[in-house]
SEMARSE-651883 format. One record per residue (C-alpha): residue number from 1; chain; z, x, y. Coordinates in Angstrom, 3 decimals. Example, Ala and Ser with C-alpha at 12.3 -4.5 7.8 and 13.67 -1.06 7.14 Angstrom:
BEGIN
1 / A / 7.800 / 12.300 / -4.500
2 / A / 7.140 / 13.670 / -1.060
This chain:
BEGIN
1 / A / -42.250 / 152.083 / 13.059
2 / A / -42.544 / 148.345 / 13.837
3 / A / -40.180 / 146.893 / 16.412
4 / A / -37.122 / 145.291 / 14.883
5 / A / -38.099 / 141.941 / 16.384
6 / A / -41.223 / 141.856 / 14.204
7 / A / -39.314 / 141.377 / 10.984
8 / A / -37.759 / 137.956 / 11.717
9 / A / -41.026 / 136.822 / 13.316
10 / A / -42.959 / 137.762 / 10.208
11 / A / -40.434 / 136.071 / 7.985
12 / A / -40.586 / 132.957 / 10.140
13 / A / -44.380 / 132.914 / 10.041
14 / A / -44.370 / 133.305 / 6.281
15 / A / -41.847 / 130.504 / 5.894
16 / A / -43.788 / 128.085 / 8.110
17 / A / -46.853 / 128.048 / 5.903
18 / A / -45.214 / 127.814 / 2.490
19 / A / -45.542 / 124.795 / 0.217
20 / A / -42.037 / 125.677 / -0.951
21 / A / -40.825 / 123.680 / 2.055
22 / A / -43.039 / 120.629 / 1.459
23 / A / -40.589 / 117.724 / 1.833
24 / A / -40.004 / 115.458 / -1.152
25 / A / -39.354 / 112.554 / 1.275
26 / A / -43.061 / 112.698 / 2.156
27 / A / -43.554 / 110.276 / -0.754
28 / A / -42.263 / 107.642 / 1.661
29 / A / -45.628 / 107.864 / 3.465
30 / A / -47.700 / 106.020 / 0.823
31 / A / -44.827 / 103.535 / 0.543
32 / A / -45.103 / 102.751 / 4.243
33 / A / -48.892 / 102.616 / 4.301
34 / A / -49.009 / 100.474 / 1.167
35 / A / -46.282 / 98.174 / 2.433
36 / A / -48.211 / 97.733 / 5.664
37 / A / -51.358 / 96.998 / 3.679
38 / A / -49.629 / 94.318 / 1.606
39 / A / -48.142 / 92.802 / 4.779
40 / A / -51.600 / 92.489 / 6.346
41 / A / -53.063 / 91.180 / 3.073
42 / A / -50.411 / 88.445 / 3.062
43 / A / -51.033 / 87.784 / 6.754
44 / A / -54.704 / 87.162 / 6.006
45 / A / -53.620 / 84.122 / 3.958
46 / A / -50.657 / 82.924 / 6.008
47 / A / -51.532 / 83.844 / 9.601
48 / A / -55.320 / 84.125 / 9.481
49 / A / -55.224 / 87.872 / 10.174
50 / A / -58.284 / 90.052 / 9.468
51 / A / -58.347 / 90.862 / 5.745
52 / A / -59.988 / 94.241 / 6.309
53 / A / -56.864 / 95.720 / 7.910
54 / A / -54.774 / 95.268 / 4.790
55 / A / -57.416 / 96.653 / 2.451
56 / A / -57.949 / 99.686 / 4.700
57 / A / -54.223 / 100.445 / 4.764
58 / A / -53.985 / 100.090 / 0.982
59 / A / -56.901 / 102.500 / 0.589
60 / A / -55.128 / 104.934 / 2.916
61 / A / -51.966 / 104.562 / 0.815
62 / A / -53.901 / 105.435 / -2.347
63 / A / -55.439 / 108.541 / -0.779
64 / A / -52.075 / 109.598 / 0.670
65 / A / -50.252 / 109.137 / -2.633
66 / A / -52.870 / 111.209 / -4.463
67 / A / -52.735 / 113.939 / -1.811
68 / A / -48.929 / 114.138 / -1.688
69 / A / -48.733 / 114.138 / -5.491
70 / A / -51.321 / 116.908 / -5.732
71 / A / -49.485 / 119.015 / -3.157
72 / A / -46.210 / 118.601 / -5.027
73 / A / -47.876 / 119.556 / -8.320
74 / A / -49.107 / 122.744 / -6.652
75 / A / -45.632 / 123.245 / -5.211
76 / A / -44.081 / 122.806 / -8.665
77 / A / -46.432 / 125.432 / -10.084
78 / A / -45.993 / 127.956 / -7.269
79 / A / -42.377 / 127.308 / -6.238
80 / A / -40.603 / 125.598 / -9.160
81 / A / -37.150 / 126.574 / -7.942
82 / A / -37.759 / 124.918 / -4.561
83 / A / -38.634 / 121.642 / -6.280
84 / A / -35.626 / 121.919 / -8.581
85 / A / -33.431 / 122.468 / -5.531
86 / A / -34.752 / 119.229 / -4.008
87 / A / -34.078 / 117.339 / -7.239
88 / A / -30.511 / 118.670 / -7.295
89 / A / -29.907 / 117.864 / -3.634
90 / A / -27.555 / 114.856 / -3.166
91 / A / -29.793 / 113.278 / -0.497
92 / A / -33.345 / 114.549 / -1.025
93 / A / -33.262 / 113.790 / -4.763
94 / A / -33.202 / 110.064 / -3.983
95 / A / -36.774 / 110.303 / -2.710
96 / A / -37.980 / 110.962 / -6.249
97 / A / -37.828 / 107.180 / -6.510
98 / A / -40.376 / 106.883 / -3.705
99 / A / -42.946 / 108.468 / -6.032
100 / A / -42.790 / 105.540 / -8.454
101 / A / -42.313 / 102.850 / -5.814
102 / A / -45.577 / 104.074 / -4.333
103 / A / -47.188 / 103.521 / -7.737
104 / A / -45.850 / 99.956 / -7.900
105 / A / -47.288 / 99.222 / -4.470
106 / A / -50.630 / 100.714 / -5.480
107 / A / -50.691 / 98.527 / -8.597
108 / A / -50.342 / 95.495 / -6.316
109 / A / -53.169 / 96.753 / -4.148
110 / A / -55.469 / 97.498 / -7.083
111 / A / -54.824 / 94.297 / -9.042
112 / A / -57.631 / 92.302 / -7.452
113 / A / -60.125 / 95.098 / -8.145
114 / A / -58.947 / 96.667 / -11.436
115 / A / -56.491 / 94.249 / -13.103
116 / A / -56.127 / 96.068 / -16.427
117 / A / -55.662 / 99.436 / -14.756
118 / A / -53.138 / 97.866 / -12.372
119 / A / -51.116 / 96.562 / -15.337
120 / A / -51.009 / 100.005 / -16.946
121 / A / -50.122 / 101.601 / -13.622
122 / A / -47.281 / 99.136 / -13.055
123 / A / -45.854 / 99.675 / -16.545
124 / A / -45.978 / 103.442 / -16.081
125 / A / -44.292 / 103.193 / -12.692
126 / A / -41.548 / 100.933 / -14.053
127 / A / -40.738 / 103.178 / -17.017
128 / A / -40.573 / 106.307 / -14.855
129 / A / -38.642 / 104.559 / -12.077
130 / A / -36.011 / 103.241 / -14.476
131 / A / -35.715 / 106.771 / -15.863
132 / A / -35.192 / 108.165 / -12.365
133 / A / -32.612 / 105.470 / -11.672
134 / A / -30.697 / 106.307 / -14.855
135 / A / -30.762 / 109.995 / -13.903
136 / A / -29.462 / 109.277 / -10.376
137 / A / -26.810 / 106.865 / -11.666
138 / A / -25.665 / 109.393 / -14.259
139 / A / -25.285 / 111.984 / -11.511
140 / A / -23.201 / 109.592 / -9.421
141 / A / -20.687 / 108.878 / -12.170
142 / A / -20.480 / 112.355 / -13.712
143 / A / -20.634 / 114.566 / -10.622
144 / A / -18.541 / 113.012 / -7.833
145 / A / -19.858 / 113.859 / -4.391
146 / A / -18.545 / 113.890 / -0.857
147 / A / -18.803 / 110.741 / 1.234
148 / A / -21.397 / 112.505 / 3.405
149 / A / -23.833 / 112.346 / 0.471
150 / A / -23.724 / 108.529 / 0.401
151 / A / -26.745 / 107.777 / 2.572
152 / A / -29.265 / 104.902 / 2.761
153 / A / -31.985 / 106.797 / 0.791
154 / A / -29.765 / 106.339 / -2.271
155 / A / -31.004 / 102.738 / -2.306
156 / A / -34.565 / 103.868 / -3.094
157 / A / -34.186 / 104.893 / -6.758
158 / A / -31.442 / 102.385 / -7.608
159 / A / -32.221 / 99.191 / -5.707
160 / A / -35.952 / 99.977 / -5.791
161 / A / -36.115 / 98.193 / -9.145
162 / A / -36.115 / 94.915 / -7.229
163 / A / -39.628 / 95.718 / -5.980
164 / A / -41.121 / 95.613 / -9.484
165 / A / -41.056 / 91.790 / -9.860
166 / A / -43.063 / 91.337 / -6.652
167 / A / -46.015 / 92.635 / -8.667
168 / A / -44.886 / 92.227 / -12.264
169 / A / -44.973 / 88.424 / -12.313
170 / A / -48.581 / 88.391 / -11.131
171 / A / -49.459 / 90.995 / -13.757
172 / A / -47.996 / 88.833 / -16.524
173 / A / -44.575 / 90.414 / -17.120
174 / A / -42.045 / 87.697 / -16.153
175 / A / -39.290 / 88.680 / -18.616
176 / A / -39.330 / 92.370 / -17.685
177 / A / -39.505 / 91.365 / -14.027
178 / A / -36.349 / 89.254 / -14.281
179 / A / -34.479 / 92.139 / -15.909
180 / A / -35.618 / 94.560 / -13.218
181 / A / -34.645 / 92.034 / -10.555
182 / A / -31.148 / 91.904 / -12.048
183 / A / -30.884 / 95.694 / -12.107
184 / A / -31.995 / 96.017 / -8.502
185 / A / -29.868 / 93.221 / -7.050
186 / A / -26.684 / 94.182 / -8.904
187 / A / -27.033 / 97.840 / -7.944
188 / A / -27.634 / 96.733 / -4.348
189 / A / -24.377 / 94.763 / -4.412
190 / A / -22.570 / 97.818 / -5.798
191 / A / -24.170 / 100.703 / -3.903
192 / A / -24.689 / 99.301 / -0.402
193 / A / -20.956 / 98.657 / 0.228
194 / A / -20.274 / 102.317 / -0.614
195 / A / -22.943 / 103.390 / 1.874
196 / A / -21.586 / 101.049 / 4.557
197 / A / -18.068 / 102.394 / 3.947
198 / A / -19.355 / 105.942 / 4.502
199 / A / -21.161 / 104.857 / 7.690
200 / A / -18.032 / 103.136 / 8.999
201 / A / -15.455 / 105.844 / 8.297
202 / A / -17.797 / 108.814 / 8.758
203 / A / -18.881 / 111.450 / 9.002
204 / A / -21.811 / 110.237 / 11.130
205 / A / -25.317 / 110.675 / 9.804
206 / A / -27.018 / 113.854 / 11.055
207 / A / -29.782 / 113.091 / 13.582
208 / A / -32.594 / 113.798 / 11.088
209 / A / -31.207 / 111.132 / 8.744
210 / A / -30.463 / 108.400 / 11.292
211 / A / -33.907 / 106.775 / 10.919
212 / A / -32.949 / 106.108 / 7.291
213 / A / -30.628 / 103.356 / 8.538
214 / A / -33.705 / 101.113 / 8.569
215 / A / -33.751 / 101.351 / 4.761
216 / A / -30.874 / 98.835 / 4.837
217 / A / -33.472 / 96.207 / 5.783
218 / A / -35.491 / 96.695 / 2.599
219 / A / -33.197 / 95.273 / -0.142
220 / A / -32.768 / 91.721 / 1.239
221 / A / -36.424 / 91.550 / 2.283
222 / A / -37.805 / 92.755 / -1.047
223 / A / -35.278 / 90.687 / -3.023
224 / A / -36.522 / 87.590 / -1.189
225 / A / -40.149 / 88.396 / -2.020
226 / A / -39.270 / 89.065 / -5.656
227 / A / -37.228 / 85.874 / -5.992
228 / A / -40.025 / 83.726 / -4.594
229 / A / -42.504 / 85.374 / -6.962
230 / A / -40.173 / 84.830 / -9.922
231 / A / -39.251 / 81.206 / -9.194
232 / A / -42.426 / 80.058 / -7.476
233 / A / -40.504 / 78.498 / -4.609
234 / A / -38.666 / 79.356 / -1.409
235 / A / -35.294 / 77.897 / -2.357
236 / A / -31.784 / 78.133 / -0.980
237 / A / -31.171 / 81.632 / -2.358
238 / A / -34.356 / 82.902 / -0.716
239 / A / -33.308 / 81.263 / 2.542
240 / A / -29.926 / 83.000 / 2.333
241 / A / -31.620 / 86.356 / 1.750
242 / A / -33.925 / 85.726 / 4.705
243 / A / -30.948 / 85.001 / 6.935
244 / A / -29.272 / 88.241 / 5.918
245 / A / -32.497 / 90.236 / 6.364
246 / A / -32.962 / 88.736 / 9.838
247 / A / -29.402 / 89.697 / 10.799
248 / A / -29.944 / 93.285 / 9.615
249 / A / -33.256 / 93.412 / 11.505
250 / A / -31.590 / 92.257 / 14.717
251 / A / -28.774 / 94.781 / 14.308
252 / A / -31.309 / 97.571 / 13.803
253 / A / -33.303 / 96.373 / 16.819
254 / A / -30.269 / 97.082 / 18.996
255 / A / -30.438 / 100.708 / 17.797
256 / A / -34.141 / 101.101 / 18.564
257 / A / -33.609 / 102.980 / 21.825
258 / A / -31.413 / 105.545 / 20.049
259 / A / -33.699 / 105.944 / 17.041
260 / A / -36.904 / 106.582 / 18.994
261 / A / -35.238 / 109.454 / 20.870
262 / A / -34.700 / 111.408 / 17.647
263 / A / -37.184 / 114.309 / 17.316
264 / A / -39.822 / 113.812 / 14.648
265 / A / -38.733 / 114.284 / 11.059
266 / A / -40.198 / 113.030 / 7.794
267 / A / -37.293 / 110.561 / 7.758
268 / A / -39.226 / 108.603 / 10.407
269 / A / -41.157 / 107.127 / 7.465
270 / A / -37.991 / 105.174 / 6.662
271 / A / -39.002 / 102.846 / 9.502
272 / A / -42.243 / 101.777 / 7.866
273 / A / -41.769 / 100.208 / 4.432
274 / A / -38.628 / 98.170 / 5.285
275 / A / -40.247 / 96.667 / 8.388
276 / A / -43.401 / 95.873 / 6.393
277 / A / -41.282 / 94.201 / 3.703
278 / A / -39.499 / 92.148 / 6.364
279 / A / -42.896 / 91.158 / 7.763
280 / A / -43.910 / 89.827 / 4.333
281 / A / -40.573 / 88.022 / 3.960
282 / A / -41.122 / 86.402 / 7.362
283 / A / -44.577 / 85.239 / 6.294
284 / A / -43.088 / 83.743 / 3.125
285 / A / -40.746 / 81.784 / 5.394
286 / A / -43.694 / 80.563 / 7.467
287 / A / -45.539 / 79.481 / 4.326
288 / A / -42.495 / 77.484 / 3.161
289 / A / -41.594 / 76.072 / 6.590
290 / A / -44.765 / 75.898 / 8.734
291 / A / -43.841 / 75.997 / 12.382
292 / A / -45.569 / 77.475 / 15.478
293 / A / -42.464 / 79.382 / 16.564
294 / A / -41.955 / 80.799 / 13.070
295 / A / -45.606 / 81.863 / 12.967
296 / A / -45.227 / 83.536 / 16.365
297 / A / -42.146 / 85.389 / 15.126
298 / A / -44.054 / 86.475 / 12.011
299 / A / -46.836 / 87.887 / 14.189
300 / A / -44.300 / 89.777 / 16.312
301 / A / -42.672 / 91.315 / 13.235
302 / A / -46.056 / 92.245 / 11.746
303 / A / -47.260 / 93.889 / 14.958
304 / A / -43.989 / 95.790 / 15.425
305 / A / -44.200 / 97.047 / 11.834
306 / A / -47.821 / 98.072 / 12.398
307 / A / -47.005 / 99.845 / 15.664
308 / A / -44.239 / 101.808 / 13.934
309 / A / -46.631 / 102.696 / 11.115
310 / A / -49.240 / 103.931 / 13.599
311 / A / -46.631 / 105.941 / 15.529
312 / A / -45.210 / 107.626 / 12.430
313 / A / -48.656 / 108.325 / 10.970
314 / A / -49.809 / 109.970 / 14.202
315 / A / -46.611 / 112.042 / 14.438
316 / A / -46.980 / 113.157 / 10.816
317 / A / -50.604 / 114.186 / 11.263
318 / A / -49.651 / 116.153 / 14.375
319 / A / -46.797 / 117.859 / 12.510
320 / A / -49.134 / 118.690 / 9.621
321 / A / -51.714 / 120.153 / 12.011
322 / A / -49.036 / 122.317 / 13.639
323 / A / -47.655 / 123.458 / 10.274
324 / A / -44.275 / 121.812 / 10.781
325 / A / -44.401 / 119.816 / 7.547
326 / A / -44.135 / 122.992 / 5.495
327 / A / -41.618 / 124.710 / 7.766
328 / A / -38.053 / 125.288 / 6.541
329 / A / -35.461 / 122.839 / 7.829
330 / A / -33.467 / 124.052 / 10.799
């Protein structure tokens, strides 16, 4: 007879290697890589940065999105109940929106190479993302949840609509882009106060979710980018959004020492896209108001965003090599 200790060890070993535990939030990885790529692509025009860096990161985002999507398709076929559980989860379900946001970012990356395909990709992403947003919004109003379920990832499927105009205007969809901008901004105004209320009165975010606080930087940064694309100018409203984004960035910077001490979790990817978006917003400011100090600040933000992206990518690859990405949550 086997020792009794062998049974839990065997169960643990079996659980570690199962795609059933593949995290849905892993779709934030192509978001971060693609956001970094777009930030470096913009920096090539505004700051004179090497153009190759941005294109390489966008290529990595494409490969990562395809790989993560393929793995989740296999997961859906082999472990459908595990995927359904994620989609019913009050926090993890929000990352379904990262799937389509990744597609929007890829359409921006592919536009200069395959414009017609990029248009079709963007339209597909928008339709699916709006559908996900309607599904999430329906769940919020028909199935009341505890305050603990109001977390920053909720901004991804709802406020994520504001990302669409950053690409849609260039692709030739100004009217749709304005409507999506309205959806994203108004939901931001509605949803973020609820999240802030939960953060203020508690309960505190669990350690694995604390990196998601950086998501609060994304809405004002992306809204600024979208507004400039839509109007063709960096006006007073864009300046107001930049001021708010800068304040949020500074507040988050004061938490950096606490955040980096948190053991690796897929939620680390929440650091990447928002900081990349803020880097682009900063470069838009430099383009509108050329100034050596502003350009220096833009370089600092870009390099910090890139360092975070490199750190999180390396940690994710190490976790994947060790089998931790497909281990059950503890």
